[in-house]
Backbone bond lengths (Angstrom), bond angles and torsions (degrees), N, CA, C in turn:
res aa  C-N    CA-C-N  psi(-1)  N-CA   C-N-CA  omega(-1)  CA-C   N-CA-C  phi
1 M - - - 1.420 - - 1.574 112.31 -
2 L 1.384 111.28 -57.00 1.394 119.77 -176.15 1.520 109.74 -67.14
3 S 1.337 123.03 -33.02 1.386 124.70 178.88 1.572 111.13 -66.73
4 S 1.338 111.03 -40.20 1.513 112.54 177.45 1.528 110.08 -67.88
5 Y 1.377 114.02 -39.44 1.558 114.26 -178.94 1.539 108.68 -61.11
6 L 1.384 117.43 -41.58 1.510 119.55 177.50 1.466 113.41 -64.50
7 E 1.334 116.52 -36.40 1.513 121.15 176.98 1.582 112.24 -64.10
8 N 1.338 111.26 -42.86 1.464 117.04 -174.94 1.626 105.76 -75.39
9 L 1.343 113.94 -32.68 1.545 114.39 174.72 1.477 115.49 -64.88
10 K 1.470 114.41 -38.65 1.436 119.06 171.17 1.496 115.72 -57.96
11 K 1.360 108.60 -48.03 1.650 111.24 -178.47 1.459 108.30 -60.61
12 A 1.369 118.81 -42.94 1.478 123.13 -174.62 1.529 110.77 -61.57
13 L 1.315 111.68 -42.71 1.446 117.97 178.83 1.500 113.06 -65.94
14 E 1.260 115.93 -39.56 1.513 120.38 175.29 1.513 110.41 -63.09
15 E 1.342 119.05 -40.14 1.438 122.83 -178.18 1.499 108.18 -66.25
16 Q 1.312 121.11 -40.59 1.408 123.34 178.78 1.456 116.27 -84.06
17 Q 1.297 119.30 6.83 1.491 130.11 -179.09 1.471 109.73 48.27
18 Y 1.315 118.51 57.51 1.447 122.50 177.97 1.487 109.26 -70.85
19 F 1.327 117.40 140.26 1.497 118.67 -166.48 1.553 113.14 -79.79
20 D 1.308 122.35 -8.03 1.485 122.74 176.73 1.527 112.16 -145.77
21 I 1.328 120.14 73.57 1.427 120.95 -172.15 1.352 113.84 -67.34
22 E 1.371 123.30 -34.59 1.460 128.12 177.67 1.380 111.40 -63.78
23 D 1.291 119.77 -41.93 1.477 122.62 -178.93 1.659 108.42 -68.26
24 A 1.299 117.46 -39.04 1.380 120.52 179.75 1.499 111.63 -62.49
25 L 1.321 112.68 -46.95 1.498 117.32 178.57 1.526 112.38 -64.07
26 R 1.349 115.50 -39.92 1.459 125.09 174.11 1.661 109.07 -55.46
27 Q 1.318 118.67 -51.22 1.372 123.10 175.30 1.503 115.70 -56.92
28 T 1.335 115.62 -43.82 1.420 123.97 -179.06 1.494 111.03 -65.38
29 K 1.367 116.20 -44.97 1.511 124.26 177.26 1.539 107.20 -58.93
30 N 1.297 117.71 -50.24 1.460 119.27 177.74 1.556 113.29 -58.63
31 Q 1.364 117.93 -40.91 1.437 121.54 175.33 1.507 111.34 -58.16
32 I 1.319 116.16 -47.62 1.480 124.23 -179.94 1.522 109.08 -61.10
33 R 1.348 120.73 -40.53 1.382 125.71 -179.40 1.494 112.61 -63.34
34 R 1.374 110.70 -40.61 1.530 117.94 178.69 1.595 109.60 -68.09
35 L 1.325 117.51 -40.77 1.393 121.08 177.56 1.498 113.02 -61.56
36 K 1.363 112.58 -42.36 1.482 118.27 -178.17 1.518 107.94 -67.20
37 K 1.289 118.79 -32.30 1.531 117.96 -175.19 1.557 106.47 -70.62
38 I 1.324 123.25 -29.79 1.420 123.41 178.94 1.546 111.49 -85.03
39 G 1.316 118.96 5.32 1.394 120.67 170.41 1.542 113.40 94.60
40 K 1.248 122.60 14.04 1.487 121.88 175.88 1.452 111.29 -76.53
41 T 1.386 116.17 148.12 1.432 125.13 175.69 1.459 112.78 -83.33
42 E 1.313 121.54 164.11 1.479 118.93 178.34 1.369 117.24 -60.96
43 E 1.424 118.90 -29.33 1.413 123.51 176.34 1.555 108.19 -62.43
44 E 1.309 113.45 -45.80 1.505 119.45 -167.69 1.564 103.15 -73.87
45 I 1.304 118.34 -36.80 1.456 120.55 179.29 1.596 108.15 -64.42
46 I 1.229 121.23 -43.07 1.402 122.50 -179.39 1.507 109.76 -65.38
47 E 1.336 114.34 -38.86 1.443 117.67 -178.32 1.576 110.57 -68.84
48 E 1.326 112.69 -37.26 1.479 115.36 175.46 1.494 115.88 -64.03
49 L 1.332 114.83 -42.20 1.462 120.50 177.94 1.569 112.50 -66.37
50 G 1.210 115.74 -31.56 1.445 123.30 174.40 1.588 109.61 84.39
51 P 1.396 111.03 -178.08 1.434 114.00 177.49 1.484 112.57 -61.44
52 I 1.330 116.16 149.97 1.491 123.43 -173.22 1.479 110.45 -56.60
53 E 1.418 119.59 -43.72 1.414 121.03 -174.41 1.503 107.92 -64.00
54 D 1.344 122.93 -41.63 1.448 127.76 175.51 1.520 110.82 -60.64
55 Y 1.361 115.81 -46.89 1.379 120.93 -174.30 1.626 109.78 -64.29
56 I 1.311 116.23 -40.39 1.481 122.03 174.56 1.495 108.26 -62.27
57 D 1.244 122.08 -47.60 1.515 122.50 179.44 1.536 107.55 -58.14
58 N 1.278 122.24 -41.14 1.465 123.62 176.63 1.495 111.40 -66.25
59 I 1.317 119.73 -30.38 1.541 122.68 -177.76 1.539 103.02 -73.49
60 F 1.330 115.65 -46.63 1.557 115.32 -178.51 1.510 109.68 -61.64
61 V 1.264 116.69 -47.09 1.525 119.32 -172.82 1.455 112.18 -70.91
62 D 1.307 120.74 -37.75 1.457 125.28 -178.75 1.495 115.28 -72.31
63 N 1.226 122.15 -26.50 1.334 127.46 -170.96 1.605 119.17 -98.55
64 C 1.300 113.90 -1.68 1.484 118.39 -174.97 1.490 110.77 -137.63
65 P 1.344 116.27 144.67 1.467 121.09 169.91 1.462 113.75 -58.73
66 K 1.363 117.86 149.68 1.520 117.68 -174.18 1.548 111.45 -108.69
67 S 1.377 117.64 -0.38 1.416 118.09 177.50 1.551 111.75 -145.69
68 K 1.329 115.90 168.49 1.427 115.87 -178.86 1.457 110.67 -73.30
69 N 1.270 127.19 -19.28 1.467 127.64 177.07 1.462 102.77 -74.80
70 E 1.333 122.41 -44.20 1.484 119.95 -179.65 1.509 114.78 -61.33
71 I 1.373 112.22 -35.22 1.513 121.60 178.21 1.587 105.26 -65.38
72 L 1.340 117.17 -47.02 1.419 119.53 -176.60 1.575 106.95 -59.90
73 M 1.407 115.34 -49.77 1.470 115.82 -176.20 1.492 112.18 -59.33
74 N 1.303 116.01 -39.99 1.512 123.37 176.96 1.557 109.50 -57.68
75 D 1.351 113.83 -47.22 1.483 119.36 176.29 1.526 114.22 -56.75
76 I 1.397 114.24 -44.18 1.433 123.52 -177.10 1.594 104.16 -60.39
77 I 1.288 118.89 -57.06 1.424 119.28 -169.17 1.546 108.30 -74.80
78 F 1.329 117.72 -40.62 1.501 113.78 177.53 1.451 119.33 -68.20
79 W 1.332 118.38 -50.02 1.498 120.57 -178.73 1.585 108.76 -87.36
80 G 1.315 123.70 -23.30 1.438 122.43 178.44 1.416 120.46 -84.16
81 V 1.340 115.21 -29.74 1.498 120.06 -176.25 1.530 107.47 -124.22
82 S 1.258 122.08 -65.51 1.446 125.74 -168.56 1.514 112.22 -55.99
83 T 1.376 115.36 -57.57 1.448 117.20 -175.15 1.533 113.07 -57.15
84 P 1.385 115.91 -50.44 1.430 110.61 -174.00 1.531 114.12 -70.89
85 L 1.323 118.09 -21.55 1.374 122.49 171.83 1.561 111.49 -70.17
86 A 1.200 115.06 -40.62 1.515 118.55 177.50 1.513 108.62 -68.35
87 C 1.330 123.92 -42.97 1.366 126.88 178.71 1.648 109.09 -62.81
88 L 1.263 118.70 -37.77 1.535 118.77 -177.38 1.623 106.14 -72.63
89 C 1.313 115.02 -35.28 1.533 116.44 179.10 1.467 107.47 -68.73
90 T 1.400 115.65 -42.39 1.510 114.89 178.45 1.561 114.30 -62.96
91 L 1.238 114.88 -33.68 1.511 120.89 176.00 1.497 110.46 -70.63
92 A 1.238 117.94 -36.28 1.509 121.99 171.61 1.521 114.07 -60.31
93 M 1.391 112.62 -45.43 1.436 116.28 175.03 1.462 114.69 -65.16
94 I 1.299 120.57 -35.56 1.495 122.16 171.87 1.426 114.19 -58.87
95 F 1.415 114.96 -43.78 1.448 121.86 176.38 1.551 112.26 -63.79
96 I 1.268 117.49 -38.34 1.467 120.18 178.02 1.463 108.47 -68.75
97 A 1.392 123.80 -37.10 1.411 125.31 -179.77 1.488 109.20 -64.80
98 I 1.317 115.38 -46.31 1.451 118.19 -177.35 1.637 109.19 -60.82
99 L 1.456 112.72 -47.71 1.479 114.77 178.09 1.611 109.98 -52.67
100 C 1.333 116.56 -46.80 1.419 120.01 -174.11 1.492 107.45 -63.63
101 G 1.253 121.79 -42.54 1.460 122.45 -179.15 1.533 113.47 -68.85
102 I 1.360 119.10 -40.80 1.429 119.07 175.72 1.506 110.78 -66.08
103 S 1.308 118.95 -46.97 1.426 119.24 -176.76 1.474 112.31 -66.85
104 G 1.257 119.21 -30.25 1.565 124.20 175.74 1.489 108.49 -65.80
105 A 1.371 118.56 -49.82 1.462 125.77 -179.53 1.467 109.54 -62.87
106 I 1.279 120.96 -46.17 1.498 124.28 179.16 1.527 109.93 -60.57
107 Y 1.365 113.50 -48.55 1.448 114.16 179.45 1.497 115.80 -67.49
108 L 1.335 116.65 -29.33 1.541 119.46 170.78 1.570 115.12 -62.12
109 V 1.342 113.48 -41.76 1.414 116.72 179.92 1.675 109.05 -74.35
110 K 1.314 115.21 -40.05 1.499 119.27 179.82 1.621 108.53 -63.80
111 A 1.277 117.60 -35.36 1.450 120.36 -175.99 1.483 113.30 -62.44
112 W 1.389 116.67 -28.66 1.393 118.57 175.60 1.403 120.71 -101.31
113 T 1.378 116.20 -12.22 1.490 122.05 -175.91 1.552 113.99 -111.76
114 D 1.384 113.39 -27.71 1.490 113.25 -177.42 1.454 114.36 -81.62
115 P 1.426 115.42 135.44 1.525 115.64 -174.32 1.526 112.65 -71.15
116 V 1.317 118.38 -1.63 1.424 120.50 176.77 1.508 111.54 -66.25
117 F 1.341 113.86 -38.86 1.483 118.09 178.67 1.516 112.82 -86.89
118 V 1.294 118.97 81.77 1.451 120.75 -169.93 1.543 110.26 -89.06
119 T 1.312 116.55 -48.70 1.440 119.15 -177.62 1.619 111.14 -74.66
120 V 1.316 111.52 160.76 1.465 120.25 -177.95 1.659 105.98 -67.70
121 G 1.227 112.44 -38.69 1.591 115.27 -177.97 1.536 108.56 -62.56
122 S 1.481 117.64 -44.64 1.472 117.31 177.72 1.482 112.83 -65.69
123 K 1.372 116.14 -30.83 1.527 116.97 178.19 1.524 111.82 -69.56
124 V 1.287 115.41 -40.96 1.478 124.09 -176.75 1.639 104.72 -69.03
125 G 1.278 120.16 -41.68 1.417 123.23 179.42 1.536 107.11 -65.62
126 A 1.192 120.28 -41.77 1.557 122.22 -176.01 1.558 104.68 -71.14
127 F 1.336 118.82 -40.15 1.359 119.78 -178.06 1.632 112.68 -64.22
128 I 1.407 113.48 -38.40 1.489 120.65 178.97 1.534 107.70 -64.83
129 L 1.386 114.32 -42.98 1.532 119.78 177.96 1.506 109.66 -61.44
130 A 1.365 118.19 -40.49 1.438 118.80 178.52 1.416 113.82 -65.83
131 I 1.332 116.65 -40.77 1.509 120.90 176.53 1.455 107.92 -59.01
132 C 1.256 118.21 -45.64 1.518 120.98 -177.70 1.429 111.82 -61.53
133 G 1.340 120.60 -39.39 1.460 125.10 173.31 1.480 112.20 -57.78
134 L 1.395 115.04 -49.40 1.498 120.10 -179.34 1.517 110.79 -67.02
135 A 1.250 116.61 -31.65 1.537 121.18 -179.97 1.524 107.47 -67.11
136 M 1.358 113.35 -49.00 1.437 119.26 174.94 1.569 115.68 -52.61
137 F 1.298 110.80 -36.01 1.499 120.11 179.38 1.511 105.67 -65.63
138 G 1.251 121.03 -49.48 1.497 125.36 -179.32 1.451 108.26 -64.98
139 L 1.280 123.38 -46.24 1.394 125.16 -179.08 1.485 117.72 -62.07
140 T 1.346 114.98 -45.98 1.363 125.57 173.13 1.526 115.14 -63.94
141 G 1.295 115.80 -39.67 1.482 119.80 175.33 1.537 109.49 -66.66
142 W 1.299 118.73 -39.00 1.543 122.28 179.64 1.524 107.06 -64.97
143 L 1.314 115.70 -48.65 1.563 115.27 -178.59 1.551 110.89 -64.59
144 T 1.369 117.71 -34.36 1.391 117.46 -178.23 1.600 107.40 -68.29
145 Y 1.251 118.59 -35.80 1.416 122.88 178.98 1.528 113.44 -64.01
146 K 1.441 115.90 -45.25 1.430 123.64 171.36 1.383 115.78 -57.08
147 I 1.391 115.59 -47.16 1.575 121.60 174.35 1.481 110.78 -58.35
148 A 1.268 118.06 -43.84 1.501 118.74 178.71 1.573 113.58 -62.98
149 L 1.357 114.96 -36.71 1.413 114.58 176.98 1.505 109.18 -68.85
150 K 1.311 122.10 -42.63 1.444 120.56 174.39 1.502 116.73 -57.08
151 M 1.317 114.40 -37.78 1.474 119.85 179.12 1.435 109.15 -64.48
152 R 1.399 116.48 -46.11 1.506 120.58 175.32 1.445 115.20 -53.26
153 Y 1.358 115.16 -45.08 1.419 124.23 -179.36 1.604 110.19 -65.61
154 G 1.285 114.42 -38.74 1.516 120.15 178.13 1.636 111.23 -64.51
155 M 1.260 107.19 -47.61 1.547 110.66 179.18 1.519 113.74 -66.29
156 L 1.375 119.85 -36.97 1.421 120.35 172.97 1.455 115.66 -65.05
157 R 1.360 114.34 -38.04 1.478 119.38 179.50 1.544 107.66 -67.49
158 H 1.351 113.71 -44.24 1.492 111.34 -179.49 1.494 112.43 -58.17
159 L 1.360 115.25 -44.29 1.483 119.47 -179.81 1.482 110.66 -62.44
160 R 1.318 121.48 -38.51 1.450 122.24 -179.46 1.519 109.14 -67.82
161 L 1.379 121.77 -40.23 1.390 124.10 177.72 1.463 112.34 -63.76
162 K 1.274 118.02 -37.50 1.570 124.59 -178.47 1.530 105.92 -70.72
163 K 1.346 117.47 -41.08 1.476 116.21 178.42 1.444 113.56 -64.05
164 Y 1.316 112.85 -46.60 1.575 119.85 -179.18 1.431 109.76 -58.28
165 S 1.414 118.98 -50.75 1.476 124.76 -179.48 1.484 108.98 -58.74
166 L 1.359 125.50 -48.00 1.370 126.29 177.03 1.475 115.88 -57.64
167 E 1.377 117.00 -39.97 1.396 121.52 176.30 1.571 110.49 -65.87
168 K 1.269 117.86 -40.35 1.402 121.86 -178.28 1.583 111.82 -70.63
169 I 1.342 115.10 -32.66 1.467 118.48 -179.48 1.527 104.28 -76.28
170 N 1.326 123.31 -41.40 1.415 122.02 -178.87 1.543 112.92 -68.23
171 A 1.287 116.52 -28.71 1.418 121.44 176.99 1.573 111.78 -78.66
172 G 1.239 117.20 -12.21 1.445 126.31 176.70 1.613 111.70 86.01
173 E 1.342 114.47 12.47 1.441 112.78 -178.28 1.528 112.84 -82.32
174 F 1.383 117.89 -24.51 1.428 121.98 170.56 1.539 106.56 -102.37
175 D 1.383 111.26 136.21 1.604 115.83 -179.59 1.568 103.65 -75.50
176 N 1.349 111.17 123.72 1.365 115.70 171.13 1.486 120.58 -85.88
177 N 1.361 112.58 21.92 1.470 118.59 -179.62 1.460 104.67 -87.54
178 D 1.400 118.41 120.41 1.361 127.10 -175.68 1.503 112.62 -92.81
179 E 1.306 118.55 2.55 1.524 121.98 -174.79 1.521 108.78 -91.50
180 D 1.331 122.01 34.77 1.474 114.57 -176.57 1.473 111.46 -85.43
């Protein structure tokens, strides 16, 4: 039942040319998962989600700003605060990854060439520490890559929502009266 509901939802979203079908389906699946966790049956879940047309209307309305002032505030927060902070944190992670890689490589070379590490135990210990540094380089680099992909997705979604909202405001479908 739920799979047919999701298929029909996807078809309806494609017919209405919804701007982010994958995100809408992901939100719906998360909502279904939450409802399953609290013990609801498939029939109860479908009843709570409601008819597909009503559900789509809620997706449209819930995900986008309704006035030009809301769009402006979203832009100020998103581009003025959140995005620069996320970029700085990502640059810091890149810097940490580079430091881990360099220190791991230096320690690996020193473990075998420096006369301080005379015994086999000290060489093995130094080698393990060097491998840990290189592993941290790989892990931090991978995490930075994943974070950059999420940031890209967030920026594109923000721009799609803004475009969609402006089209609806200009078409008169959203009330641009900000005195609510």
